[in-house]
C-alpha angles and dihedrals in degrees: 000000000000128000116293121230096200138027090232091060091048093049091048091058095039096058090056094052116128098167097126112057095194093052094044091052093047099045091049094045090053090048091053099043097037128180115283092243090059099037092124094052130090109235121222092225095179138094109299116230125216119275129219141051119329090228094054119155094198126048122198109207118198127172109250139324118285114247095238097024119052091002085061101039100032094230129100115264091354123135104019137083095255090057090046090061094045097049093043090054093044088054091047092056093043100255099110132050097226137020098234133055113198106153142358091261099048094108096250114164128186120211113222091333132105128188126213142143138224088237118043101192127070108256127208110267088002089280118122117191123244089250091053092048091049093048091051094047092090090068093051090048091052092047092049090049090056092045094045097097093061108016115111108153137038123197111201118199118216137356094272091049091047092055094041092045096050091045090050092049090048091049089051092056102265115141109239121191118262125255087040110255114259120241121247136143105278093016114152135192137162124232127191139198121178104313095339123101129186130187110219118206125193127217132174108259118266090239121145090246092058098040097042093049094045094243085125118032126187088248092055092050091045091054092056093045091050092049092050091046092049091052089051094048097250120143118232137185114263120247113276092237092051095249119154100258096192 
């Protein structure tokens, strides 16, 4: 795979990828069998490309599409409860045009932010293998190369994503601190490759377990998003209660 000149060209090739037999079988099985609540819908059932402007200054890095979320709608973080929390908070801080994301044609726009994942197909039990992650790394590398002129911050969601993300960056030639930075909500590290430098911010994942139990509150997520945006030079809305969101 050579270098891509446009994000549209990259996405066009990505959505036809069949490099991981286990993931292809699973994503297509889910798309055929469906969840009862979505029985009347046509599932995407393919690799899910990144979403957001091609000149983004902040990248949100998840893990992989949800089986009945992005694997259904064809857009990152769209159509499940985790995405509901993320988009609502992005809207709250002024980085998304609307608070809800229901489908790929709902008119959602992100301001200076792009979303992607180290694995672009929905994996069984939300657990891609190392081999699958490594096979998919070429897409992340190509996406980062296109974003490089403007990208300044990366927000990684969850401990697994933090480890997978830093490993992926390391595999792609980025210099990661040693010992490898530990994950924690609000964790921050800087990675470098040639003349490029990215600040990487950690946040607890927007999973139902974390949001329902209060381990991750909207305010906590907003603080991380504001910090990443501030580092990247993006303006955000201040917290409603006047707290210092940085």
